[in-house]
C-alpha positions, 0 to 999 in steps of 0.5 A: 336852471334845469326845470326838474318838474311842471305842477299838472294843473299849470299852464304856461304863457308866453308873451311878447315872443313877436317878431316885431319885438326883436330889435328892440333894447332888452336887458339880457340877449334875446336869444338865450330868452327864446331859448328859454322858453322853447324850453319851457314850450318842449317840456309843457307840449311833453307833459300835454299841459297848456300853452298860451301865446299871448302876442301885443300890438298895442299899448296902454293909452296914456303911458308916459313914463318910458319913451314909446320903444317902437316908433314908426309904422310896424310891419305887416308881421309885428304880432305874428309869433316867432317861428321858434315857439312852432306856434300851434293853434288847438282852439280859438278863446272861444272855444270852452276845454273841458275843465277850465275855469268859468270867467269870474267877474273883475267887480260885483256890481251892487 
């Protein structure tokens, strides 16, 4: 499907496209997933919209319904973003962006 319009109040979240997942078994070919993600990233950059690249090093403790995909030691670059994503860090998660939503509490204390 061709991307034709992007809502101007949208952010792109790209999760787990990191070096450590390249050899994991996937339903769809990972090359296609990377190409589609790169197309979206390019479109968002052209529009000046936020892009958040998220890498994950661990797993949820206690999850047993599926076997772990990464047994054994992980390489030092396991969580590095794929070079194809052209990671362009601008701010850290502790910096505020004008117009950014304030964090909301997950629960309300009584």
